N, C-alpha and C positions, 0 to 999 in steps of 0.2 A: 496581399501577404507575400513575403520574399522568400526566395529559396534558401536553404542552408547554406549553399554554396555562395550565395550573395551577402548572406549575413557574415561569415568569416572573412570576406574580402571587403567588409564595408568600412569607410574612413571612420578615423576615431573622433569621439565625441571632442568637442572643444571645452576645454575647462581652464582657459587662461584666467590667472588671478586666484584660483582656489589655492589652498593651502593641505590638501589632504596628504600629502607626502610626509608631514612631520608625525603621522601616526604609524609608527612601525614596531613591530616586535623583535626582539633579538633573544639568542640564548637557545638552549635545546631543553629546557626543563619545563613541563606541563605543571600547573599548580595542583595542589591536592583538593579533594571535595571542601574540605574543612576552609582552606585558604581562598578557593573560589566564592563560597559563600560569604565569606567575610569580606571579600572586597566588593560584593553587590550588597552587601548592607552598609558598608561604609558609603557606597555612593547613593543609597536610599537615604541615610541620615544626612548627608550633605546637599542634597538636591530635591527641590520641591517637586521637580517633573518625574520624579522615579520612586518607584515603589516595589518592594520585594514582598511576595506572599507565598503562601503554600497552596498548591492544587491537590495533594494527596500523599500516598506514602508509597514507597518502594516494597517490593517481596521481602525485602530486609528489614523492614520496618522504618527506615530513614525517611525524613519529609522528601518530597519532590517540589521544588521551588519555581516560582514564576516571576520574573522581573520586568516590569512594565515601565516603558517611558512614554509619556503623555504629556506633552508640552501644554497645560493649561486646560486640558480636557478631562480632567478627573481620571479615575482608574477602574472603570466598568465599561463593558462594551455598550451599553446604553447611552453613558455619556460622551464616550468617543465617537459614537455614530451620530448622535445629536450634534456634534460639533461638526460634522461633515467629513470626518476622516476615515481613511483605510487601516486595516490591520494587517502588518507583516508579523508573522509567526517563525521563530527561530527554534529548533529544537537541536540541542547539543548532547553528545555522549550516549546516545542511544547504542553505540556501540563504543565502549569506554576505550578501547585501544585505540581509537581514532580521536583523538583529543583536540585536534586543530581547532575546531569550532569553540572551544571553550575558551581558549586563549583570545581567538578572533572576536567572540561576542565580548570579552571583557573590554578589549580595545575598542569595538564598536561603541559599547556604552559609555566609555570614558570620552570618546572623541566627540559622541553628541552632547555630552553633558558640559565638557568643558570648553566647547568651541562654539562661540555664538553664532559663527557663520555655518557650521555643520546642524546646529540646533535646529536650523531653517529647514532642514529636512523633514522635520517633525510638524511643519505647518499643516500637512495634509495627510499625515499618516502617524499612527502610535505602532510602537513595536514592543512585542511580547517575547521575551527570552526565556527558554528553559535551560538554565545554566548546565546541569547535569540531571539527564532523565533515568539514565540506569545507573542509580547511586551506590547499589550493592556491587555491581559489576567494576565500578570506577575505584570503590575501596579494595577490591583485588588487586592491588598495585604491584607492578613489578616490570620486567623487561624480557619475558620470556615468551609471550605467545603471538608476535607479530615479527616472524621470522624475515619477512620481505622488507621491513620498513626501516627507513632512516630517521630514528629518533621519533619522540624525545627519549630522555634517558629513562624514565619509567611512564608507565601508563596502565590504565585499567585492562580489563577481561570483557571479552565480547558477551558472554551469559550473566545474567543477574543471579539473583540469591537462589532461584529456582532452576537455572541453568538454562534459561529461555533466551533466545535470541529474540530482542523485544521487536525488532524491524521485520518479523515474521509473525508478529502477534496482534495486528490491528483489526482483523474480524474475528478471532476466535477469543481474544482477550482473556487469556488464561491467567496474565500477570494482574497484580494490584496496581503496578505501574500503568498498564493500559485502560484498566477501568477508571483510573484518575484522569488519563489523558482524553479519553473518549467524552467525559463528563465537562472536561475543561474545554476542549474542541468544540463540542455542541454549544457551550455557554458563549464562547468569545467569536465563534465562527469567523475565523481570520479570512480575508482575501487572497492570501498569499501564505502558503506554508513552504518553509525551507528548512531542510535537515543537513547538517553538516557532517562528512564522512572523509575517508581517506581510501583512494582507489588502488586496488591490486591490478595484477593484470600486465599487458603488455608493455614494454619500454618504449618511451617516446620522449619528445621535446616539450610536451605541454605540461605546464604547472597545475591546471585545473582542468576537470570534466565538469559538465553540466549534464543531469539528468532531470528531464522534464516529462512530466507524464504525457502519454500520447494525446494528441489533439482530439482525437475519435472519441476520447472519454468525456470530454466537455461540450457542452451547448455551443454553437457556432460562435454567438458573440463572445465568448470567454476563450474560446480557442483563437479566434482572430485577434483579440488583445494580446494573447500570452505569444503567439507566432509571429505577429506583425509588428508588436510594439515593445512588449518586454524582453523578450530574447534577444532581439537585434541590438535592443539598448545595452543588455548586459555585456553581449560581446563586443560593442565598441567601448564601453567604458574598460573593459580588461585590456582591449588592444590599446588605448589611449594609455595604460599603465605598462605598458611593455609587458603583460601576463598573458601568455598565450593559452587559449582555451579552446576544448574541441567537446563534442557532445559526448556523453558517456556511451560507452560501446562494450559490446562481446564480440569475441574472434568469430569469423565465420570458418576460419581454417587455422594453421599454424601460426600465421603472422598477421599484422594489419592490412599489408598488400594483397592477401587473399580474400579481402572484403570484411566489412563490419556491419553488425546490426545493432540497433538500439536497444536497450534492456526494456522487456516487457514487465511492468509493475503491476502485477494483478493486486486485487483488494488487499491481500496478506500484507501488503508493503505499506508504509505511510504514504506514499505518494499516491498508490492505488487507491487506498481507503479515502484520501481526503478528495480526490477528484469525484467520487460519488456523491460529494455534496456540494460540486461546483466550486470547489477551492483550487485555484491553481497551485500545484504542488511541484515542488523541486528538490533536489540534491544536490550539493556542492560535493565534488569529489577529488579533493587534492591528490596529487600523484605520490604514491608511497615511495618512491625512489628519490624524492627531492628532499633537500634539508628541511627539518622541521620549522624553522624560521621562516624560509621562503613559503613554505605550505599555509602557515598561520597568517601570514601577510596576504598571500593569495586569497585566502578565504576572506579575511576582512575586507578586501576590496570588492570582492563579489558582494558581499552583504551591503557594503556602503553603495556600491554601484545599482543594486537591485532597489535600494530605498530612493536613490535619485531618480530612476525611471519611474518609479511609483509616484515621484513628487511632480514629474514633469507633466502627467495629464490624468489626475486623480479621479476627474469627473468620468474619464472614458472607463477606467477600471470599475468605479461604482456602478454605472449604467450597464457595463457587461454582465456584472454579477447579476443585477436586478433583472434583467433580461433572461440570463440562463435560469434563474430560479423559476421566474415565471414559464418559461418554455418547459421545464422539468415537470412542473405542475400540469401542464397540459399535454405533455406527451403521452402516447397512446402505447408506444412499444420501445424497448429498449434492446440493443444488441449486446450481447453478454459473451465471455470466453473468447477475447481477442487472439486471432492467431497471424503471424508474419505473413504477408504477401510477397511471397519471393520472386514474383513476376514484376514487381515495382521496384525499381534500382535506381538510386541517384549517384551523383559523384560526390566525393568530399576530399577537400584539399588536405593533404596529411604532411605533417612535419614529424618525422621519425628518425630512424636509425637502421643502417643497414644490418639485416637479419643473416647471420651467416650459419650455415648446417655444419656442424662438425661432430665428432665421436665423442660420446660422454666418457670421462675418465672414471665413472661410477658403475653404469650400467653397460657399457661398450656398444651403446646403440646410439643413432643420431640424436643431438640435442641442438636448441636453438641458442645462439648467444648474439645479443645486439652489440653492435660496434660504434662504439661512442666515438671514434675517431672519423667515422663516415656518416655524418649526418644527411638525410635524404629528404626531397621535397617531391611529393608524388600526388597522384589523383588515384583514390581508391574506391571502390564500390560501397555504396552505402545502402543499407536496407533498413528502413524506418517507417513502414505503412503496417499498420497492424488492422485487421478487419473482423467484426464479430463472427463467431461459427453458430451462433444461434441468436433468434430475434425473438424475444419473450413479450407476447401483448400483456399489457397491463391490466389486471382484473379491477374490479369495482373496490375491493379490499381483499387483505388475507385474514384467516382467522387462525390464530394460535391457541390452541386449547390450554386450560390454565395451570395443567401440570407441568408444562415445559418451562419451568421459571428460569433457566439459565438462559434461553432464548429470549424471553419477554425482558429479562433484565438488560440484555445487551442492546436490545432496540431502544430500551429507555435511556439508557446511559450516552446513546448516538443521538439522541434528540429527536426520536420519531413519535410523531402523536400517536396514542394509542387510546383505545375507547374500551373498557371493562362493560360486558354485557351484566346487564342487572337483574335478568331474568333468562329462563330456558327460552330459546327461540329456533325455529324451523327456519333454517336458511338454503337457499339454492347455490349449490357450490360444486367446483370441479376438484377432484381428488386424484392425485398423482400414484401410481402402483409402481415401485423400482422393478423393472424387468430384469436389468443386469447393470453392473458396474466391475472396475477394477479397483484394487486397492494396493498402496504403495506396499513393498515388502518388509520395510524396516521403519521403525519410528521416526517421524519427521516433526520437530519441535513439540514432542510429547502427544502426538496423534498419529494414526494411520489413515492419510487423506484417502478419499474417494475419487475417482475420476472416470472420464467416457462413461457416464451416468445415463441409460436408457430408461425412458418411462412410457407407461401406457396411462390414459386419462380418462376418467368416466365422470359423467354429470350425475348428479342425485340431489336430493333433499336430505339433509342432515340436520338432526338435533343438535344444537350448541347450548352449552349450559352456562348458568350464572357464574360470572368469574372468568370465563374465557375471554380472550382479547382480540379486539378488531384492531387490524393496522390498515385504517382508510387510505386510499390513494387520493392525489390531487394537492401534494405538498412538496417542498423542496427537496424533500428527503426520499421520493418515490425511488430514485434509482439505486440508493442504498437499500432501501427496503427489498426490492427486486433481486439485487446480488445476494442479500443475506439470506431470503426467504424460498427462491427458487431452488428445487432439489437438484438441478441440474447445473446450477452457478459453481464454477470451478473453486471458490473460496467461501460458498455458502455454508450454512450452519450444517446442512447434510453431509457435506463434503468433510467438513471438519470433527465428524463422529457425534454430534449433538443428538442424533435421532438413531442411534445404532441399536438400540431396544428391539425397534421394530424389524430389523433384520435377522433375528435369530427367531426360529421357531420354537414355540414353548412346549406343544404337546404333540406327542407320536402316538404309535400303535403297536401291539403286539402281532408279528406277521400272522402267527397261526390263528390269531383271532381275526384279523382284517381280511385274511384268504378270502373266506366265505362271504364276507361283505363285498369284497372287490368283484368277486365272480357274480354276485347277484347285481351289482352296479351295472357290469357289461353287459347281463343278461337284458336288463331292462332299459338300456339306453343305447341304442344303434349308433348314434352319432358319436357318443364317447368310445364304442368299441370301434368304429372306423378310425378315429383318430389314433387309439392306442395301437392298433396294428400297423398303422401307416408309420408310427414311429419305431416300432419294432423292426419292420421291413428297412428303414433307412439308416438306423443305427445298430450295427451288430453288438456293439458292446452294451446297449442299452437291453438288447433282447437275451445277454447272457448274465443280466444282473437282476436276479430274483427282487431283491431290497429295492432296488432304484425304481422297477416298474411298479411295485406296491406303493412307494412313496408317490410316484406320478398320479397314481390314481386316488391315493389318500388327499393329496393338495386338490383334487376335484371334486372332493366328497363334501357332504354337508357337515362332516367333523372337523374340517380344517377351519382353525381360527380365522376370522375375518380381518383381522388387522395385521397378518403377516405382510412385510414390505408395503404397506399402506404408509403413505408419507402422511404425517399428523397435520402437517399445515395446509388449510384449505384455501382455495380459490375462490373468493365469494362473487358470484357473478350478477346477481340481482339484489 
């Protein structure tokens, strides 16, 4: 495995004799949704190796299309796998204000279909292209919502018909878009998922940034292929084309020279979600300040180069995925909730511009201006190691009670094997109680996310009912099931408010009635009295609040509802 520093300085791939350069985009206009689909329909009608199909509906009611390029291998994942081919999946227009990939994918499809030489790249791979994923957002066309962006003349809006950012919807699946996408991804199970974007942020000389999911999320064979074969090949391809590419980053300070960190793609994002299924997942992020045509051509070359790298060693990718799936089946514990290891620092060659501090004409305070007359070549600190903050032992199965249908649906859409109990059954389980948590103060993508979740755990025999759903472990989907169903998981269903009903106490008491009951409880239970008095001594605010004291005792009485703060998903232990 090679370091990122070595990758960025690697020699270019030798492509003598190839004619990739004839396929270029010109202009500053992105096609409308109707024009995009018409062009893919025309390629479908003219070429036996192409097929346009529908995988579902947008929240606005429009169809979401999938264009499949498969030279002689049919148009189902089974037929493609039977032909020994891998699958590259490309999603465009998830953020419709960033349409570079729409034009780049039209160019890619045309190049592969019209060039006998390039069609050879489909010998070992099939390509699945979602022309426009957020259709309703792309139909909201204008030039008003991307103040930082250099073209095109018109583009779509980030939110879909329900005002959702679809690249925050991969776990919660609020949109019809994502419900369709989850089913399609489970059906096709691509080996490599690529999504096309345009990057905001610092100014620099790179036309493209590449976001790859953290290697720690993948099983070692797949991480090794991604970091040792795929990414170096992509960088070499782009370098050979004269297209500068860097890793996708966030600033550690005000300017790149202060240090950069790789973006953490938790499971709410497309790349984080796909990694849970041992799919290599990446984003292309063309630079927002570069002209539209340059960005489209760079995106096209990255897609083409990715396909070329896949074509060089198809068996290695196939073997890595098979090994990764088997490892996931057998793995006994998973690390979740990754955090940046600030002690691990690498260095990154950086092609930027001198950053000048000057006084803002608007605020009168310091601002940054990047000076294009002074390009810089420096080495900057690079933070890219993320480590799990929790390790979760895998149970024998999870039990999801039948009433939690929204959770069961999402597991099913994602391809998780489920078993419905046919009769009432007593199971040995462990149940978590929600001891403490924090909730974000403002709505985020239609939810109030919980975080910093603390739990207690109790083992017991519990009656499961006919119709309840078992999620057995021992499958390639185990990591997704753990990330979805563990209540401490940062993007699990508990964090996304699917179980908030259990957080609200339903029955209370009249203080004048419960006063005498509480006094009797303390008289009969010395241990309870000792704990109560200790809390009163330690917390003056509690000692001065009569209602809080009665509530504390009520929650320890036999009248307290047993389901309060009990996480409904059970861990089956035997």
